[in-house]
C-alpha positions in Angstrom: -67.2 -54.0 -91.6 -66.7 -53.7 -88.0 -63.3 -55.6 -88.2 -62.1 -53.0 -90.6 -63.1 -50.2 -88.5 -61.1 -51.9 -85.7 -58.0 -52.4 -87.8 -58.0 -48.7 -89.1 -58.4 -47.3 -85.6 -55.7 -49.7 -84.2 -53.4 -48.5 -86.9 -54.0 -44.9 -86.3 -53.5 -45.4 -82.4 -50.1 -47.1 -83.1 -49.2 -44.4 -85.6 -49.8 -41.5 -82.8 -47.8 -43.6 -80.4 -45.0 -44.1 -82.8 -44.7 -40.2 -83.1 -44.3 -39.8 -79.3 -42.0 -42.9 -78.5 -38.5 -42.2 -77.5 -35.6 -44.7 -78.3 -33.6 -45.4 -75.4 -30.1 -47.2 -75.6 -27.3 -48.1 -73.2 -25.0 -45.7 -75.3 -26.9 -42.8 -74.0 -25.3 -43.1 -70.4 -26.2 -45.0 -67.2 -26.7 -48.4 -66.9 -29.1 -50.2 -69.1 -31.3 -52.9 -67.2 -34.1 -55.2 -68.3 -35.8 -57.3 -65.5 -37.0 -60.8 -66.4 -39.7 -62.3 -64.6 -41.3 -65.7 -65.1 -44.7 -66.9 -63.8 -46.6 -70.0 -63.0 -44.1 -72.7 -62.8 -42.0 -74.6 -62.3 -42.4 -77.0 -65.1 -40.3 -79.8 -66.2 -39.8 -78.6 -69.6 -40.2 -74.8 -70.0 -38.5 -74.0 -66.6 -35.2 -76.0 -67.3 -35.0 -74.5 -70.8 -35.4 -71.0 -69.5 -32.6 -71.8 -66.9 -30.5 -73.2 -69.8 -30.9 -69.9 -71.8 -30.3 -67.6 -68.9 -27.1 -69.6 -67.9 -26.0 -69.3 -71.4 -26.1 -65.7 -71.4 -25.1 -65.1 -67.7 -28.5 -63.6 -66.9 -30.8 -63.8 -64.1 -34.4 -63.8 -63.5 -36.9 -63.6 -60.9 -39.3 -66.7 -60.8 -42.9 -66.7 -59.1 -43.7 -70.3 -58.8 -47.3 -71.6 -58.1 -47.4 -73.4 -54.8 -49.3 -76.2 -56.3 -46.8 -76.7 -59.0 -43.8 -77.3 -56.7 -44.7 -80.7 -55.5 -42.5 -83.2 -57.5 -40.4 -80.5 -58.8 -38.4 -79.6 -55.8 -35.0 -80.0 -57.8 -36.1 -77.5 -60.3 -36.9 -74.9 -57.7 -33.5 -75.8 -56.0 -31.8 -75.1 -59.3 -33.5 -71.8 -59.7 -32.1 -70.7 -56.2 -28.5 -72.4 -56.6 -27.9 -70.4 -59.9 -28.6 -67.1 -58.3 -32.2 -66.4 -59.5 -34.7 -64.7 -57.2 -37.9 -66.0 -56.0 -41.0 -63.9 -55.7 -44.5 -64.8 -54.0 -47.0 -65.8 -56.5 -50.5 -64.8 -54.9 -52.9 -65.0 -57.7 -56.0 -65.8 -55.8 -57.9 -62.6 -56.5 -61.1 -64.2 -54.9 -60.2 -63.4 -51.4 -59.8 -59.7 -52.4 -63.1 -59.4 -54.3 -63.4 -58.3 -57.8 -60.4 -56.2 -58.7 -62.4 -54.5 -61.5 -64.5 -52.8 -59.0 -61.6 -51.4 -56.8 -61.4 -47.5 -57.6 
């Protein structure tokens, strides 16, 4: 019973949101931009596949590597930089900042 209630409420919320959503397209003027970000790499399989796809479409992204995943994958990191992608600092250790749920 609870599952059906959840589904009905979810459908109602999505219905209300769809009434207030606005469609945006590049033809409405101005540049249309999408920013692609990739976290928690690099990995041997996925990062290289992502880089191949981005190269195919002439697109760029911002990569947020995990420091502990770089060792042994330096060539992938060099590829990210040499192909013109941006690097960001991935600092996901929330523990030093306390419980983020309690921050007002």
